[in-house]
C-alpha positions in Angstrom: 0.0 0.0 0.0 1.1 3.6 -0.7 1.1 6.0 2.2 -1.2 9.1 2.2 -0.9 11.9 4.6 -3.7 14.4 4.8 -3.6 17.9 6.5 -6.9 19.5 6.9 -7.3 23.3 7.5 -10.5 25.0 8.7 -14.1 23.9 9.0 -16.0 20.7 9.5 -16.8 20.6 5.8 -13.1 20.3 5.1 -12.8 17.5 7.6 -15.6 15.7 5.8 -14.1 16.4 2.4 -10.7 15.1 3.5 -12.2 11.8 4.6 -14.0 11.5 1.3 -10.9 12.2 -0.7 -9.0 9.5 1.3 -11.8 7.1 0.6 -11.7 8.0 -3.1 -8.0 7.3 -3.3 -8.2 4.0 -1.4 -8.9 1.9 -4.6 -5.7 3.4 -6.1 -3.8 1.8 -3.2 -3.5 4.7 -0.8 -3.8 4.1 2.9 -3.8 6.9 5.5 -0.5 7.6 7.3 -0.2 9.5 10.6 2.8 11.7 9.5 4.2 13.1 6.3 7.6 11.4 6.6 8.1 9.0 3.7 4.5 9.5 2.5 3.9 8.7 -1.2 1.3 11.4 -1.3 0.6 14.5 0.7 -2.8 16.2 0.5 -3.3 19.7 1.8 -7.0 20.5 2.1 -7.1 24.2 2.5 -9.5 26.8 3.9 -9.8 30.4 2.7 -11.7 31.8 5.7 -8.7 32.5 8.0 -6.3 35.4 7.6 -3.4 34.9 5.2 -4.7 31.5 4.1 -2.6 31.4 0.9 0.6 32.5 2.6 0.1 29.7 5.2 -0.3 27.2 2.4 2.8 28.2 0.6 4.7 28.1 3.9 3.6 24.6 4.5 4.4 23.6 0.9 7.9 25.0 1.4 8.4 22.8 4.4 7.3 19.7 2.4 9.8 20.3 -0.4 12.8 18.7 1.4 10.7 15.6 2.1 9.8 15.4 -1.5 13.4 15.8 -2.6 14.5 13.1 -0.1 11.9 10.7 -1.5 13.2 11.4 -5.0 16.9 10.8 -4.0 15.9 7.3 -2.6 14.3 6.5 -6.0 10.7 7.1 -5.0 8.1 9.7 -5.8 5.9 11.9 -3.6 2.8 13.5 -5.0 1.8 16.8 -3.4 -1.8 17.8 -3.9 -3.5 21.0 -2.9 -7.3 20.9 -2.5 -10.1 23.0 -1.0 -11.0 26.7 -1.1 -7.5 28.1 -1.5 -7.0 25.7 -4.4 -10.2 27.0 -6.0 -9.3 30.7 -5.5 -5.7 30.5 -6.6 -5.9 27.8 -9.3 -2.8 27.5 -11.5 -1.0 30.2 -9.5 -0.2 27.6 -6.9 1.6 25.5 -9.5 3.5 28.6 -10.7 4.6 29.6 -7.2 5.2 26.1 -5.8 7.2 23.8 -8.0 6.8 20.9 -5.6 3.0 20.9 -6.0 1.7 18.3 -8.5 -2.1 18.6 -8.3 -4.5 21.4 -7.6 -8.2 20.4 -7.2 -11.1 22.5 -6.1 -13.8 21.4 -3.5 -16.3 20.7 -6.2 -14.0 18.4 -8.2 -12.4 16.1 -5.7 -14.3 13.0 -7.0 -11.9 13.3 -9.9 -8.9 13.2 -7.7 -7.8 9.6 -8.5 -7.5 10.4 -12.2 -5.7 13.7 -11.4 -3.2 11.8 -9.1 -2.7 9.1 -11.8 -1.8 11.9 -14.3 0.6 13.4 -11.8 2.3 10.0 -11.2 3.0 10.1 -15.0 4.6 13.6 -14.9 1.6 15.9 -15.5 0.6 18.8 -13.2 -3.2 18.9 -13.5 -5.5 21.7 -12.2 -9.2 21.1 -11.8 -11.2 24.0 -10.3 -14.3 23.7 -12.5 -17.8 23.6 -11.1 -18.9 20.4 -12.8 -22.6 19.7 -13.6 -22.5 16.3 -12.0 -22.5 15.9 -8.2 -19.2 14.9 -6.7 -21.2 12.9 -4.0 -22.6 10.6 -6.7 -19.1 9.7 -7.9 -17.6 8.6 -4.6 -17.4 5.2 -3.1 -19.6 4.1 -0.1 -18.3 5.4 3.2 -17.4 2.1 4.9 -16.0 2.4 8.4 -17.3 5.3 10.5 -16.6 6.8 13.9 -19.2 7.0 16.6 -19.7 10.7 15.6 -19.6 11.3 11.9 -20.1 14.2 9.5 -22.6 14.0 6.6 -22.5 16.7 4.0 -26.0 17.6 2.7 -25.5 21.1 1.1 -22.8 23.1 -0.4 -22.2 26.6 -1.6 -24.0 29.8 -0.7 -26.2 32.4 -2.4 -26.0 35.0 0.3 -22.9 36.9 -0.8 -22.0 38.4 2.5 -19.6 41.2 1.6 -16.7 39.7 3.7 -17.0 36.1 2.5 -15.3 34.1 -0.3 -17.5 31.0 0.0 -19.8 31.8 -3.0 -16.7 32.2 -5.1 -14.9 29.1 -3.9 -17.8 26.7 -3.2 -20.2 28.1 -5.8 -24.0 28.4 -5.7 -26.2 26.7 -3.2 -26.7 23.0 -4.0 -28.6 20.4 -2.0 -28.1 16.7 -2.2 -31.3 14.7 -2.9 -33.1 13.3 0.1 -32.6 9.7 -0.9 -28.8 10.2 -1.3 -28.6 11.7 2.1 -30.7 9.0 3.7 -28.6 6.3 2.0 -25.3 7.7 3.2 -26.8 8.2 6.7 -27.9 4.5 6.9 -24.5 3.4 5.6 -22.7 5.4 8.3 -25.0 4.1 11.0 -24.5 0.5 9.8 -20.8 1.0 10.1 -20.9 2.4 13.7 -22.0 6.0 13.6 -24.4 6.9 16.4 -24.3 10.7 16.0 -24.5 12.5 12.6 -23.7 16.2 12.1 -25.3 17.5 8.9 -22.9 19.9 7.1 -23.4 22.7 4.7 -22.0 26.2 4.1 -25.6 27.3 4.7 -27.1 24.1 5.9 -30.5 25.4 6.9 -31.1 26.5 3.3 -31.2 22.8 2.4 -33.9 22.1 -0.2 -33.4 18.6 -1.4 -35.3 16.8 -4.1 -37.6 14.3 -2.2 -38.9 10.9 -3.2 -42.4 12.2 -3.4 -41.3 14.6 -6.2 -41.4 17.5 -3.8 -38.7 19.4 -2.0 -37.8 18.9 1.6 -36.3 21.5 3.9 -33.9 20.7 6.7 -36.7 20.2 9.3 -38.4 17.5 7.2 -35.1 15.9 6.5 -34.2 15.7 10.2 -37.5 14.0 10.9 -36.7 11.3 8.3 -33.1 10.8 9.6 -34.4 10.5 13.1 -36.3 7.4 12.0 -33.1 5.4 11.5 -33.2 3.0 14.5 -29.6 3.0 15.7 -29.0 6.7 15.1 -29.0 8.3 18.6 -28.2 11.9 17.9 -28.4 14.6 15.2 -26.8 18.0 14.9 -26.3 20.5 12.0 -24.0 23.3 11.1 -23.5 26.1 9.8 -26.7 28.0 9.6 -27.9 31.5 8.5 -30.4 33.3 10.7 -32.5 34.3 7.6 -33.0 30.6 6.8 -34.3 29.5 10.2 -37.8 28.6 9.2 -40.7 27.5 11.4 -40.4 23.8 10.3 -36.9 23.7 11.6 -37.9 25.4 14.9 -40.6 22.8 15.2 -38.0 20.0 14.7 -36.1 21.4 17.7 -39.3 21.1 19.7 -40.5 17.7 18.6 -37.4 15.6 17.7 -35.5 14.4 20.8 -32.7 13.1 18.7 -31.9 16.7 17.5 -29.5 18.0 20.1 -30.3 21.2 22.1 -27.3 23.1 20.8 -27.3 25.4 17.8 -24.5 27.3 16.1 -26.2 30.4 14.5 -23.8 33.1 13.4 -24.9 36.7 13.8 -21.5 38.4 13.1 -22.5 41.8 14.5 -25.1 43.4 16.8 -25.3 46.6 14.8 -27.9 46.9 12.1 -25.7 49.4 10.2 -22.9 46.9 10.0 -25.2 44.0 9.2 -26.4 45.9 6.2 -22.9 46.6 5.2 -22.1 42.9 5.5 -25.1 42.1 3.4 -26.3 39.7 6.0 -30.0 40.3 5.2 -31.2 40.1 8.8 -31.3 42.7 11.6 -30.2 42.3 15.2 -33.8 42.4 16.3 -34.8 39.6 13.8 -31.9 37.5 15.2 -33.3 38.1 18.8 -36.8 37.1 17.7 -35.4 33.9 16.1 -33.7 33.0 19.4 -36.9 33.7 21.3 -38.8 31.3 19.1 -36.1 28.6 19.5 -36.0 29.0 23.3 -39.8 28.8 23.4 -39.7 25.6 21.4 -36.7 24.1 23.3 -36.1 25.9 26.6 -32.9 24.0 27.3 -31.3 25.0 23.9 -27.8 26.4 24.1 -26.4 28.8 21.5 -23.1 29.3 19.7 -22.3 32.1 17.2 -19.7 33.8 15.1 -18.6 37.4 15.5 -16.5 39.7 13.3 -15.1 42.8 15.0 -13.6 45.8 13.2 -15.6 45.4 10.0 -14.9 48.3 7.7 -16.8 51.4 9.0 -17.5 49.9 12.4 -17.4 52.6 15.1 -17.7 52.5 18.9 -21.5 52.6 18.8 -21.6 49.6 16.4 -19.3 47.6 18.6 -21.3 48.6 21.7 -24.4 47.2 19.9 -22.6 43.9 19.5 -21.7 43.7 23.2 -25.4 44.6 24.0 -26.6 41.7 21.9 -24.2 39.3 23.5 -25.4 40.3 27.0 -29.0 40.1 26.0 -28.8 36.6 24.5 -26.0 34.8 26.3 -23.9 32.2 24.5 -22.6 28.9 25.6 -19.8 29.0 23.0 -18.7 31.4 20.3 -16.0 32.1 17.7 -14.8 35.7 17.3 -12.3 37.2 14.9 -10.9 40.5 13.8 -12.0 41.4 10.3 -9.4 40.6 7.7 -9.8 41.4 4.0 -10.4 38.6 1.5 -9.3 39.5 -2.0 -12.2 39.9 -4.4 -14.8 40.5 -1.8 -16.7 43.9 -1.7 -15.6 44.6 1.9 -11.9 44.4 0.9 -12.3 47.3 -1.4 -13.7 49.7 1.2 -11.6 52.7 2.2 -12.8 52.9 5.8 -10.9 50.0 7.2 -10.6 49.9 11.0 -7.1 50.3 12.4 -5.5 47.0 13.7 -5.0 48.3 17.3 -8.7 49.2 17.5 -9.7 45.8 16.2 -7.5 44.1 18.7 -8.9 46.1 21.6 -12.5 45.3 20.6 -11.8 41.7 20.0 -10.2 41.4 23.5 -13.3 43.0 25.1 -15.7 40.8 23.2 -13.8 37.6 23.9 -13.7 38.4 27.6 -17.4 38.7 27.7 -18.0 35.6 25.7 -15.5 33.6 27.8 -17.3 34.8 31.0 -20.6 33.5 29.5 -19.1 30.2 28.5 -17.6 29.7 31.9 -20.9 30.5 33.6 -22.7 28.1 31.3 -20.3 25.2 32.1 -20.2 26.0 35.8 -23.9 25.4 36.0 -23.3 21.8 35.2 -21.4 21.0 38.4 -23.1 18.2 40.2 -25.6 17.7 37.4 -26.4 14.4 35.6 -25.8 14.6 31.8 -26.3 12.1 29.0 -22.9 11.4 27.4 -22.4 9.7 24.1 -19.0 8.1 24.5 -17.0 8.4 21.3 -13.4 7.3 22.0 -10.9 6.3 24.7 -9.7 9.1 26.9 -6.2 10.2 27.7 -5.8 8.0 30.7 -6.2 4.2 31.0 -9.8 3.1 31.8 -11.2 6.5 30.7 -13.7 7.2 27.9 -14.4 10.6 26.3 -17.6 11.9 24.7 -20.0 14.8 24.3 -22.9 16.1 26.2 -26.1 17.1 24.3 -24.7 20.7 24.5 -21.5 19.6 22.7 -19.3 19.9 25.8 -16.4 17.4 26.0 -16.9 15.0 28.9 -14.5 12.4 30.2 -15.1 9.7 32.8 -13.7 6.4 34.0 -15.9 3.9 32.1 -15.7 0.4 30.6 -14.8 0.2 26.9 -18.2 -1.6 26.4 -19.8 1.8 26.6 -18.1 3.1 23.4 -20.8 4.1 21.0 -23.6 4.3 23.6 -25.1 6.9 25.8 -24.6 6.8 29.5 -25.7 9.0 32.4 -22.7 10.8 33.9 -22.6 13.0 37.0 -20.4 16.1 36.5 -17.9 16.0 39.3 -15.7 18.9 38.2 -15.8 21.7 35.6 -12.4 21.9 34.0 -11.1 24.7 31.6 -11.9 22.8 28.4 -14.1 19.9 29.5 -16.3 18.4 32.1 -15.0 15.6 34.4 -17.7 13.0 35.0 -18.4 10.0 37.1 -20.7 7.1 36.3 -23.3 6.6 39.0 -22.2 3.1 39.8 -18.5 4.2 40.1 -19.6 7.1 42.3 -21.5 4.7 44.5 
C-alpha cells in the first residue's frame, strides 16, 4: 500500500471532504498515514476563511519540499496535492509559485482526484477547479468504516454573498443533495458504527433537497426522516444562517428528541448598520426574535455564534451594539475574529478599514465577555447528571471521552463496552476545556 498523509485546515466541511478524498484514493492503493515522513502522497485540504490563508499554504508547501526531494533521492516519488478553497481561489497560480505541488483540485471536483493523481504520477501537473454539472457525491465510493460521531454533507455553496466572505466564489452556488442520497449515506454510516451525525453545509439550513415524493424537503423535514433510523442516537447540523431559520426547523427542535439542544447560529454583529454593510439580510432584532422562538420551542437549547469585529466602518456605537446583543442573548460558546480582507470581496475594497489596534482592543473586550458567559454556562453543570455519548478512549487508562447534548467534551472512568452508547454521567468537576464526570455506579 502507498502512504497518504492528509492535512486539513479549517471547517468541518473540510474534515468531511478530507475523509471522502482519502476514501476515493483507497482503490488506487493509498492508505492513511499518521505523518508526512516517507509518504507517497501528501494532500493539503485548504481553507480560505482565516487570515493569510494562501501564505500559510505556501509556507507549508515549502516545508514539504525537502521531504519530496529526499523521497526522490531514494528512488521514490511523492505526489503533493492542494485541495479546498485556496486551491479554488488560486488555481494554477499555486503550480506557478510552488514547483513541488503536482495537483490542484477545487472542492467541487475532488471526485476526480484519483484520475488527477494518476496523471501526476506520470509527470503531469493537472489543475481542476471547475464547477462540474455532476454531483461529486454521486461519484464517490460508499463510506465504509465510520466513527461514533460522523459528518454528513447535505448542502454546499452559498447564495447569500456576505460582503466579507469568499464562499460563494470558492464553493459556488447553493446546491442540496437529494433526500434519498442523504438517507442512503446516513444509513450506511450508522450501519458502520456511527451513532451521531452532524449535517454539514456552508448554509445548511437553506437545504432544499429533491424528495422521493417529487417535492422538495427543507432541513426540518429531512431531520424527521433521519431520526427514524433506528440505531442513530443523535443529530446536529452546522452552519446556519439566521434568515433561513424557518418554522419547520424550529418545530423540529421542539419535537425531535434526537436533535440535540445546541445550535450554532452566526450573527456576526449586533449593529444593524454593520449587518447591512455585511449584506447579512437580517437585523439584530430579527436575530433576537429567532432566538426567542427557538427557546420557546426548546427551553434548554444552548447557542453558539460567530462574530466579526472591526468590519470596515465599524465605530464605537456599532461595537457597543454587538456587546449589548451578546449580553441580551447569552452564548454557551462562540467564535470571534478580527475582520481581515479577502481578495475579491466587496468589503476588501472599502476605504474605511478599521485600524488594527482598534480591532485588537475590541476583540479582547468581546472575547472576555464571551468567555465569561461560556464559563458560567459550564459552571452550572457542576453536580448535574448529563447524558454522554462516548466516542473514544480518553487520555488515561480506563477512561472514555464523549460529548454532552450541548457539545461539551466530557471524560469519565468507564468500561470500553460503553463506546458508541449513551450513559448518564454526573459532572464531578468543571475543567477549563471539558467536564469531568463519574458514572453513577462508580460514584456509589
